[in-house]
PDB file of N, CA, C and O in Angstrom, chain B, residues numbered from 101:
ATOM      1  N   MET B 101     -12.014 -19.744   6.926  1.00  0.00           N
ATOM      2  CA  MET B 101     -12.891 -19.005   6.061  1.00  0.00           C
ATOM      3  C   MET B 101     -12.057 -18.369   4.956  1.00  0.00           C
ATOM      4  O   MET B 101     -10.942 -17.913   5.211  1.00  0.00           O
ATOM      5  N   SER B 102     -12.574 -18.331   3.745  1.00  0.00           N
ATOM      6  CA  SER B 102     -11.831 -17.770   2.625  1.00  0.00           C
ATOM      7  C   SER B 102     -11.816 -16.254   2.696  1.00  0.00           C
ATOM      8  O   SER B 102     -12.787 -15.631   3.127  1.00  0.00           O
ATOM      9  N   PRO B 103     -10.692 -15.660   2.264  1.00  0.00           N
ATOM     10  CA  PRO B 103     -10.632 -14.202   2.256  1.00  0.00           C
ATOM     11  C   PRO B 103     -11.603 -13.617   1.235  1.00  0.00           C
ATOM     12  O   PRO B 103     -11.881 -14.237   0.208  1.00  0.00           O
ATOM     13  N   VAL B 104     -12.108 -12.442   1.515  1.00  0.00           N
ATOM     14  CA  VAL B 104     -12.986 -11.726   0.600  1.00  0.00           C
ATOM     15  C   VAL B 104     -12.177 -10.585   0.010  1.00  0.00           C
ATOM     16  O   VAL B 104     -11.617  -9.773   0.747  1.00  0.00           O
ATOM     17  N   THR B 105     -12.112 -10.516  -1.315  1.00  0.00           N
ATOM     18  CA  THR B 105     -11.335  -9.483  -1.983  1.00  0.00           C
ATOM     19  C   THR B 105     -12.272  -8.529  -2.697  1.00  0.00           C
ATOM     20  O   THR B 105     -13.139  -8.956  -3.460  1.00  0.00           O
ATOM     21  N   THR B 106     -12.099  -7.231  -2.451  1.00  0.00           N
ATOM     22  CA  THR B 106     -12.906  -6.199  -3.087  1.00  0.00           C
ATOM     23  C   THR B 106     -11.992  -5.306  -3.907  1.00  0.00           C
ATOM     24  O   THR B 106     -10.989  -4.807  -3.396  1.00  0.00           O
ATOM     25  N   ILE B 107     -12.329  -5.100  -5.173  1.00  0.00           N
ATOM     26  CA  ILE B 107     -11.511  -4.246  -6.035  1.00  0.00           C
ATOM     27  C   ILE B 107     -12.303  -2.995  -6.382  1.00  0.00           C
ATOM     28  O   ILE B 107     -13.431  -3.081  -6.869  1.00  0.00           O
ATOM     29  N   ASN B 108     -11.711  -1.834  -6.130  1.00  0.00           N
ATOM     30  CA  ASN B 108     -12.293  -0.560  -6.518  1.00  0.00           C
ATOM     31  C   ASN B 108     -11.431  -0.022  -7.655  1.00  0.00           C
ATOM     32  O   ASN B 108     -10.404   0.612  -7.415  1.00  0.00           O
ATOM     33  N   ALA B 109     -11.854  -0.278  -8.901  1.00  0.00           N
ATOM     34  CA  ALA B 109     -11.026   0.070 -10.056  1.00  0.00           C
ATOM     35  C   ALA B 109     -10.868   1.578 -10.211  1.00  0.00           C
ATOM     36  O   ALA B 109      -9.824   2.041 -10.669  1.00  0.00           O
ATOM     37  N   LYS B 110     -11.869   2.338  -9.843  1.00  0.00           N
ATOM     38  CA  LYS B 110     -11.801   3.790 -10.013  1.00  0.00           C
ATOM     39  C   LYS B 110     -10.738   4.398  -9.099  1.00  0.00           C
ATOM     40  O   LYS B 110     -10.015   5.306  -9.506  1.00  0.00           O
ATOM     41  N   ALA B 111     -10.645   3.906  -7.885  1.00  0.00           N
ATOM     42  CA  ALA B 111      -9.667   4.437  -6.934  1.00  0.00           C
ATOM     43  C   ALA B 111      -8.354   3.661  -6.968  1.00  0.00           C
ATOM     44  O   ALA B 111      -7.413   4.001  -6.250  1.00  0.00           O
ATOM     45  N   ASN B 112      -8.283   2.614  -7.802  1.00  0.00           N
ATOM     46  CA  ASN B 112      -7.075   1.788  -7.908  1.00  0.00           C
ATOM     47  C   ASN B 112      -6.675   1.183  -6.567  1.00  0.00           C
ATOM     48  O   ASN B 112      -5.495   1.181  -6.215  1.00  0.00           O
ATOM     49  N   THR B 113      -7.648   0.671  -5.818  1.00  0.00           N
ATOM     50  CA  THR B 113      -7.347   0.037  -4.533  1.00  0.00           C
ATOM     51  C   THR B 113      -7.825  -1.405  -4.539  1.00  0.00           C
ATOM     52  O   THR B 113      -8.798  -1.754  -5.209  1.00  0.00           O
ATOM     53  N   LEU B 114      -7.132  -2.222  -3.791  1.00  0.00           N
ATOM     54  CA  LEU B 114      -7.480  -3.632  -3.627  1.00  0.00           C
ATOM     55  C   LEU B 114      -7.542  -3.896  -2.130  1.00  0.00           C
ATOM     56  O   LEU B 114      -6.547  -3.718  -1.427  1.00  0.00           O
ATOM     57  N   THR B 115      -8.703  -4.320  -1.636  1.00  0.00           N
ATOM     58  CA  THR B 115      -8.878  -4.579  -0.209  1.00  0.00           C
ATOM     59  C   THR B 115      -9.186  -6.058  -0.001  1.00  0.00           C
ATOM     60  O   THR B 115     -10.102  -6.603  -0.617  1.00  0.00           O
ATOM     61  N   THR B 116      -8.415  -6.699   0.872  1.00  0.00           N
ATOM     62  CA  THR B 116      -8.639  -8.103   1.209  1.00  0.00           C
ATOM     63  C   THR B 116      -9.014  -8.192   2.684  1.00  0.00           C
ATOM     64  O   THR B 116      -8.294  -7.686   3.545  1.00  0.00           O
ATOM     65  N   THR B 117     -10.138  -8.834   2.973  1.00  0.00           N
ATOM     66  CA  THR B 117     -10.609  -8.995   4.344  1.00  0.00           C
ATOM     67  C   THR B 117     -10.700 -10.484   4.659  1.00  0.00           C
ATOM     68  O   THR B 117     -11.279 -11.253   3.891  1.00  0.00           O
ATOM     69  N   GLU B 118     -10.129 -10.885   5.788  1.00  0.00           N
ATOM     70  CA  GLU B 118     -10.184 -12.288   6.204  1.00  0.00           C
ATOM     71  C   GLU B 118     -10.671 -12.357   7.646  1.00  0.00           C
ATOM     72  O   GLU B 118     -10.214 -11.601   8.502  1.00  0.00           O
ATOM     73  N   THR B 119     -11.602 -13.273   7.906  1.00  0.00           N
ATOM     74  CA  THR B 119     -12.165 -13.446   9.242  1.00  0.00           C
ATOM     75  C   THR B 119     -11.750 -14.803   9.797  1.00  0.00           C
ATOM     76  O   THR B 119     -11.886 -15.825   9.124  1.00  0.00           O
ATOM     77  N   SER B 120     -11.243 -14.808  11.026  1.00  0.00           N
ATOM     78  CA  SER B 120     -10.844 -16.043  11.696  1.00  0.00           C
ATOM     79  C   SER B 120     -11.573 -16.142  13.027  1.00  0.00           C
ATOM     80  O   SER B 120     -11.829 -15.130  13.679  1.00  0.00           O
ATOM     81  N   THR B 121     -11.907 -17.361  13.426  1.00  0.00           N
ATOM     82  CA  THR B 121     -12.575 -17.589  14.708  1.00  0.00           C
ATOM     83  C   THR B 121     -11.613 -18.294  15.657  1.00  0.00           C
ATOM     84  O   THR B 121     -11.037 -19.328  15.318  1.00  0.00           O
ATOM     85  N   VAL B 122     -11.447 -17.724  16.850  1.00  0.00           N
ATOM     86  CA  VAL B 122     -10.625 -18.341  17.885  1.00  0.00           C
ATOM     87  C   VAL B 122     -11.536 -19.244  18.709  1.00  0.00           C
ATOM     88  O   VAL B 122     -12.587 -18.812  19.183  1.00  0.00           O
ATOM     89  N   GLU B 123     -11.127 -20.503  18.876  1.00  0.00           N
ATOM     90  CA  GLU B 123     -11.944 -21.465  19.615  1.00  0.00           C
ATOM     91  C   GLU B 123     -11.171 -21.999  20.813  1.00  0.00           C
ATOM     92  O   GLU B 123      -9.941 -21.967  20.842  1.00  0.00           O
ATOM     93  N   THR B 124     -11.911 -22.489  21.799  1.00  0.00           N
ATOM     94  CA  THR B 124     -11.299 -23.150  22.948  1.00  0.00           C
ATOM     95  C   THR B 124     -11.985 -24.495  23.149  1.00  0.00           C
ATOM     96  O   THR B 124     -13.152 -24.670  22.800  1.00  0.00           O
ATOM     97  N   THR B 125     -11.256 -25.426  23.708  1.00  0.00           N
ATOM     98  CA  THR B 125     -11.796 -26.764  23.958  1.00  0.00           C
ATOM     99  C   THR B 125     -11.936 -26.983  25.458  1.00  0.00           C
ATOM    100  O   THR B 125     -10.988 -26.780  26.217  1.00  0.00           O
ATOM    101  N   ILE B 126     -13.120 -27.395  25.872  1.00  0.00           N
ATOM    102  CA  ILE B 126     -13.404 -27.656  27.285  1.00  0.00           C
ATOM    103  C   ILE B 126     -13.655 -29.158  27.443  1.00  0.00           C
ATOM    104  O   ILE B 126     -14.499 -29.727  26.752  1.00  0.00           O
ATOM    105  N   THR B 127     -12.924 -29.787  28.348  1.00  0.00           N
ATOM    106  CA  THR B 127     -13.113 -31.216  28.620  1.00  0.00           C
ATOM    107  C   THR B 127     -13.631 -31.387  30.044  1.00  0.00           C
ATOM    108  O   THR B 127     -13.041 -30.873  30.994  1.00  0.00           O
ATOM    109  N   THR B 128     -14.734 -32.109  30.181  1.00  0.00           N
ATOM    110  CA  THR B 128     -15.287 -32.398  31.511  1.00  0.00           C
ATOM    111  C   THR B 128     -15.428 -33.908  31.656  1.00  0.00           C
ATOM    112  O   THR B 128     -15.668 -34.622  30.682  1.00  0.00           O
ATOM    113  N   CYS B 129     -15.275 -34.376  32.885  1.00  0.00           N
ATOM    114  CA  CYS B 129     -15.361 -35.819  33.152  1.00  0.00           C
ATOM    115  C   CYS B 129     -16.289 -36.104  34.335  1.00  0.00           C
ATOM    116  O   CYS B 129     -15.820 -36.560  35.378  1.00  0.00           O
ATOM    117  N   PRO B 130     -17.594 -35.848  34.200  1.00  0.00           N
ATOM    118  CA  PRO B 130     -18.508 -36.169  35.301  1.00  0.00           C
ATOM    119  C   PRO B 130     -18.721 -37.679  35.392  1.00  0.00           C
ATOM    120  O   PRO B 130     -19.053 -38.325  34.399  1.00  0.00           O
ATOM    121  N   GLY B 131     -18.533 -38.227  36.567  1.00  0.00           N
ATOM    122  CA  GLY B 131     -18.758 -39.657  36.790  1.00  0.00           C
ATOM    123  C   GLY B 131     -17.810 -40.551  36.009  1.00  0.00           C
ATOM    124  O   GLY B 131     -18.142 -41.700  35.717  1.00  0.00           O
ATOM    125  N   GLY B 132     -16.635 -40.040  35.668  1.00  0.00           N
ATOM    126  CA  GLY B 132     -15.655 -40.846  34.953  1.00  0.00           C
ATOM    127  C   GLY B 132     -15.866 -40.928  33.448  1.00  0.00           C
ATOM    128  O   GLY B 132     -15.088 -41.580  32.751  1.00  0.00           O
ATOM    129  N   VAL B 133     -16.910 -40.275  32.936  1.00  0.00           N
ATOM    130  CA  VAL B 133     -17.157 -40.264  31.490  1.00  0.00           C
ATOM    131  C   VAL B 133     -16.783 -38.882  30.966  1.00  0.00           C
ATOM    132  O   VAL B 133     -17.407 -37.881  31.320  1.00  0.00           O
ATOM    133  N   CYS B 134     -15.764 -38.839  30.125  1.00  0.00           N
ATOM    134  CA  CYS B 134     -15.260 -37.548  29.636  1.00  0.00           C
ATOM    135  C   CYS B 134     -15.943 -37.142  28.336  1.00  0.00           C
ATOM    136  O   CYS B 134     -16.244 -37.968  27.474  1.00  0.00           O
ATOM    137  N   SER B 135     -16.171 -35.853  28.230  1.00  0.00           N
ATOM    138  CA  SER B 135     -16.694 -35.300  26.978  1.00  0.00           C
ATOM    139  C   SER B 135     -15.951 -34.002  26.685  1.00  0.00           C
ATOM    140  O   SER B 135     -15.535 -33.285  27.595  1.00  0.00           O
ATOM    141  N   THR B 136     -15.794 -33.716  25.401  1.00  0.00           N
ATOM    142  CA  THR B 136     -15.069 -32.526  24.970  1.00  0.00           C
ATOM    143  C   THR B 136     -16.009 -31.629  24.188  1.00  0.00           C
ATOM    144  O   THR B 136     -16.757 -32.091  23.326  1.00  0.00           O
ATOM    145  N   LEU B 137     -15.964 -30.344  24.500  1.00  0.00           N
ATOM    146  CA  LEU B 137     -16.805 -29.358  23.832  1.00  0.00           C
ATOM    147  C   LEU B 137     -15.911 -28.254  23.287  1.00  0.00           C
ATOM    148  O   LEU B 137     -15.105 -27.686  24.024  1.00  0.00           O
ATOM    149  N   THR B 138     -16.047 -27.949  22.001  1.00  0.00           N
ATOM    150  CA  THR B 138     -15.290 -26.859  21.381  1.00  0.00           C
ATOM    151  C   THR B 138     -16.233 -25.685  21.180  1.00  0.00           C
ATOM    152  O   THR B 138     -17.277 -25.817  20.541  1.00  0.00           O
ATOM    153  N   VAL B 139     -15.858 -24.528  21.731  1.00  0.00           N
ATOM    154  CA  VAL B 139     -16.713 -23.350  21.646  1.00  0.00           C
ATOM    155  C   VAL B 139     -15.922 -22.170  21.085  1.00  0.00           C
ATOM    156  O   VAL B 139     -14.731 -22.033  21.368  1.00  0.00           O
ATOM    157  N   PRO B 140     -16.577 -21.316  20.291  1.00  0.00           N
ATOM    158  CA  PRO B 140     -15.898 -20.120  19.781  1.00  0.00           C
ATOM    159  C   PRO B 140     -15.707 -19.094  20.891  1.00  0.00           C
ATOM    160  O   PRO B 140     -16.601 -18.886  21.711  1.00  0.00           O
ATOM    161  N   VAL B 141     -14.542 -18.455  20.915  1.00  0.00           N
ATOM    162  CA  VAL B 141     -14.251 -17.447  21.930  1.00  0.00           C
ATOM    163  C   VAL B 141     -14.438 -16.053  21.357  1.00  0.00           C
ATOM    164  O   VAL B 141     -15.107 -15.209  21.954  1.00  0.00           O
ATOM    165  N   THR B 142     -13.844 -15.820  20.199  1.00  0.00           N
ATOM    166  CA  THR B 142     -13.941 -14.505  19.574  1.00  0.00           C
ATOM    167  C   THR B 142     -13.675 -14.633  18.087  1.00  0.00           C
ATOM    168  O   THR B 142     -13.148 -15.646  17.627  1.00  0.00           O
ATOM    169  N   THR B 143     -14.038 -13.609  17.342  1.00  0.00           N
ATOM    170  CA  THR B 143     -13.785 -13.563  15.905  1.00  0.00           C
ATOM    171  C   THR B 143     -12.814 -12.426  15.624  1.00  0.00           C
ATOM    172  O   THR B 143     -12.986 -11.310  16.113  1.00  0.00           O
ATOM    173  N   ILE B 144     -11.798 -12.721  14.834  1.00  0.00           N
ATOM    174  CA  ILE B 144     -10.795 -11.719  14.476  1.00  0.00           C
ATOM    175  C   ILE B 144     -10.950 -11.403  12.993  1.00  0.00           C
ATOM    176  O   ILE B 144     -10.992 -12.309  12.160  1.00  0.00           O
ATOM    177  N   THR B 145     -11.034 -10.122  12.667  1.00  0.00           N
ATOM    178  CA  THR B 145     -11.117  -9.694  11.273  1.00  0.00           C
ATOM    179  C   THR B 145      -9.865  -8.909  10.935  1.00  0.00           C
ATOM    180  O   THR B 145      -9.531  -7.933  11.608  1.00  0.00           O
ATOM    181  N   SER B 146      -9.175  -9.338   9.890  1.00  0.00           N
ATOM    182  CA  SER B 146      -7.996  -8.601   9.444  1.00  0.00           C
ATOM    183  C   SER B 146      -8.253  -8.078   8.040  1.00  0.00           C
ATOM    184  O   SER B 146      -8.879  -8.747   7.218  1.00  0.00           O
ATOM    185  N   GLU B 147      -7.758  -6.864   7.776  1.00  0.00           N
ATOM    186  CA  GLU B 147      -7.999  -6.229   6.491  1.00  0.00           C
ATOM    187  C   GLU B 147      -6.705  -5.624   5.979  1.00  0.00           C
ATOM    188  O   GLU B 147      -5.978  -4.968   6.725  1.00  0.00           O
ATOM    189  N   ALA B 148      -6.423  -5.845   4.709  1.00  0.00           N
ATOM    190  CA  ALA B 148      -5.243  -5.262   4.079  1.00  0.00           C
ATOM    191  C   ALA B 148      -5.695  -4.518   2.832  1.00  0.00           C
ATOM    192  O   ALA B 148      -6.472  -5.043   2.034  1.00  0.00           O
ATOM    193  N   THR B 149      -5.203  -3.289   2.665  1.00  0.00           N
ATOM    194  CA  THR B 149      -5.544  -2.480   1.501  1.00  0.00           C
ATOM    195  C   THR B 149      -4.276  -2.163   0.727  1.00  0.00           C
ATOM    196  O   THR B 149      -3.289  -1.699   1.297  1.00  0.00           O
ATOM    197  N   THR B 150      -4.308  -2.416  -0.568  1.00  0.00           N
ATOM    198  CA  THR B 150      -3.185  -2.113  -1.446  1.00  0.00           C
ATOM    199  C   THR B 150      -3.634  -1.061  -2.450  1.00  0.00           C
ATOM    200  O   THR B 150      -4.707  -1.176  -3.041  1.00  0.00           O
ATOM    201  N   THR B 151      -2.815  -0.040  -2.639  1.00  0.00           N
ATOM    202  CA  THR B 151      -3.125   1.013  -3.600  1.00  0.00           C
ATOM    203  C   THR B 151      -2.215   0.868  -4.808  1.00  0.00           C
ATOM    204  O   THR B 151      -0.993   0.800  -4.671  1.00  0.00           O
ATOM    205  N   ALA B 152      -2.815   0.822  -5.993  1.00  0.00           N
ATOM    206  CA  ALA B 152      -2.045   0.699  -7.230  1.00  0.00           C
ATOM    207  C   ALA B 152      -1.869   2.073  -7.857  1.00  0.00           C
ATOM    208  O   ALA B 152      -2.777   2.903  -7.831  1.00  0.00           O
ATOM    209  N   THR B 153      -0.696   2.299  -8.416  1.00  0.00           N
ATOM    210  CA  THR B 153      -0.451   3.554  -9.125  1.00  0.00           C
ATOM    211  C   THR B 153      -0.039   3.240 -10.558  1.00  0.00           C
ATOM    212  O   THR B 153       0.587   2.212 -10.820  1.00  0.00           O
ATOM    213  N   ILE B 154      -0.388   4.120 -11.475  1.00  0.00           N
ATOM    214  CA  ILE B 154      -0.040   3.950 -12.880  1.00  0.00           C
ATOM    215  C   ILE B 154       0.995   5.004 -13.234  1.00  0.00           C
ATOM    216  O   ILE B 154       0.826   6.189 -12.944  1.00  0.00           O
ATOM    217  N   SER B 155       2.068   4.549 -13.864  1.00  0.00           N
ATOM    218  CA  SER B 155       3.149   5.451 -14.228  1.00  0.00           C
ATOM    219  C   SER B 155       3.299   5.467 -15.742  1.00  0.00           C
ATOM    220  O   SER B 155       3.037   4.467 -16.410  1.00  0.00           O
ATOM    221  N   CYS B 156       3.719   6.599 -16.277  1.00  0.00           N
ATOM    222  CA  CYS B 156       3.968   6.709 -17.714  1.00  0.00           C
ATOM    223  C   CYS B 156       5.399   6.305 -18.054  1.00  0.00           C
ATOM    224  O   CYS B 156       5.766   6.267 -19.228  1.00  0.00           O
ATOM    225  N   GLU B 157       6.203   6.006 -17.050  1.00  0.00           N
ATOM    226  CA  GLU B 157       7.583   5.612 -17.289  1.00  0.00           C
ATOM    227  C   GLU B 157       7.633   4.140 -17.679  1.00  0.00           C
ATOM    228  O   GLU B 157       6.773   3.353 -17.284  1.00  0.00           O
ATOM    229  N   ASP B 158       8.653   3.777 -18.460  1.00  0.00           N
ATOM    230  CA  ASP B 158       8.846   2.382 -18.828  1.00  0.00           C
ATOM    231  C   ASP B 158       9.322   1.603 -17.615  1.00  0.00           C
ATOM    232  O   ASP B 158      10.135   2.088 -16.828  1.00  0.00           O
ATOM    233  N   ASN B 159       8.809   0.397 -17.477  1.00  0.00           N
ATOM    234  CA  ASN B 159       9.196  -0.456 -16.363  1.00  0.00           C
ATOM    235  C   ASN B 159       9.384  -1.861 -16.912  1.00  0.00           C
ATOM    236  O   ASN B 159       8.427  -2.472 -17.388  1.00  0.00           O
ATOM    237  N   GLU B 160      10.603  -2.380 -16.853  1.00  0.00           N
ATOM    238  CA  GLU B 160      10.889  -3.688 -17.430  1.00  0.00           C
ATOM    239  C   GLU B 160      10.103  -4.808 -16.753  1.00  0.00           C
ATOM    240  O   GLU B 160       9.809  -5.820 -17.389  1.00  0.00           O
ATOM    241  N   GLU B 161       9.759  -4.647 -15.478  1.00  0.00           N
ATOM    242  CA  GLU B 161       9.028  -5.687 -14.758  1.00  0.00           C
ATOM    243  C   GLU B 161       7.555  -5.711 -15.134  1.00  0.00           C
ATOM    244  O   GLU B 161       6.871  -6.708 -14.905  1.00  0.00           O
ATOM    245  N   ASP B 162       7.061  -4.616 -15.709  1.00  0.00           N
ATOM    246  CA  ASP B 162       5.636  -4.481 -15.988  1.00  0.00           C
ATOM    247  C   ASP B 162       5.383  -4.587 -17.492  1.00  0.00           C
ATOM    248  O   ASP B 162       4.788  -3.686 -18.083  1.00  0.00           O
ATOM    249  N   ILE B 163       5.828  -5.675 -18.111  1.00  0.00           N
ATOM    250  CA  ILE B 163       5.741  -5.797 -19.559  1.00  0.00           C
ATOM    251  C   ILE B 163       4.381  -6.301 -20.032  1.00  0.00           C
ATOM    252  O   ILE B 163       4.091  -6.235 -21.226  1.00  0.00           O
ATOM    253  N   THR B 164       3.538  -6.803 -19.128  1.00  0.00           N
ATOM    254  CA  THR B 164       2.258  -7.366 -19.551  1.00  0.00           C
ATOM    255  C   THR B 164       1.120  -6.361 -19.476  1.00  0.00           C
ATOM    256  O   THR B 164       0.040  -6.627 -20.003  1.00  0.00           O
ATOM    257  N   SER B 165       1.326  -5.221 -18.842  1.00  0.00           N
ATOM    258  CA  SER B 165       0.230  -4.272 -18.696  1.00  0.00           C
ATOM    259  C   SER B 165       0.246  -3.253 -19.830  1.00  0.00           C
ATOM    260  O   SER B 165       1.261  -3.059 -20.499  1.00  0.00           O
ATOM    261  N   THR B 166      -0.884  -2.615 -20.029  1.00  0.00           N
ATOM    262  CA  THR B 166      -0.995  -1.583 -21.051  1.00  0.00           C
ATOM    263  C   THR B 166      -0.714  -0.236 -20.414  1.00  0.00           C
ATOM    264  O   THR B 166      -1.348   0.138 -19.428  1.00  0.00           O
ATOM    265  N   LYS B 167       0.227   0.480 -20.973  1.00  0.00           N
ATOM    266  CA  LYS B 167       0.597   1.781 -20.421  1.00  0.00           C
ATOM    267  C   LYS B 167      -0.424   2.832 -20.856  1.00  0.00           C
ATOM    268  O   LYS B 167      -0.939   2.767 -21.972  1.00  0.00           O
ATOM    269  N   PRO B 168      -0.717   3.791 -19.994  1.00  0.00           N
ATOM    270  CA  PRO B 168      -1.635   4.863 -20.375  1.00  0.00           C
ATOM    271  C   PRO B 168      -0.971   5.799 -21.383  1.00  0.00           C
ATOM    272  O   PRO B 168       0.256   5.878 -21.455  1.00  0.00           O
ATOM    273  N   SER B 169      -1.782   6.496 -22.151  1.00  0.00           N
ATOM    274  CA  SER B 169      -1.247   7.500 -23.071  1.00  0.00           C
ATOM    275  C   SER B 169      -0.884   8.734 -22.274  1.00  0.00           C
ATOM    276  O   SER B 169      -1.718   9.281 -21.552  1.00  0.00           O
ATOM    277  N   CYS B 170       0.343   9.171 -22.400  1.00  0.00           N
ATOM    278  CA  CYS B 170       0.807  10.321 -21.619  1.00  0.00           C
ATOM    279  C   CYS B 170       0.833  11.562 -22.471  1.00  0.00           C
ATOM    280  O   CYS B 170       1.197  12.635 -21.988  1.00  0.00           O
TER     281      CYS B 170
END
């Protein structure tokens, strides 16, 4: 599943949420005929939040952004 990214520009935060499903495979062979069944076991949700800060100092690595008026 693709990650979902939410940006809160006012609070300068970036939150990325990704959901993964854990599955298990069950194989049965009644009467010598085998069949395989894949079933979901659980869903895992992971979330990462990044906070951005704006500085009035010069930063050589940040040459593409617009600096705020200080």
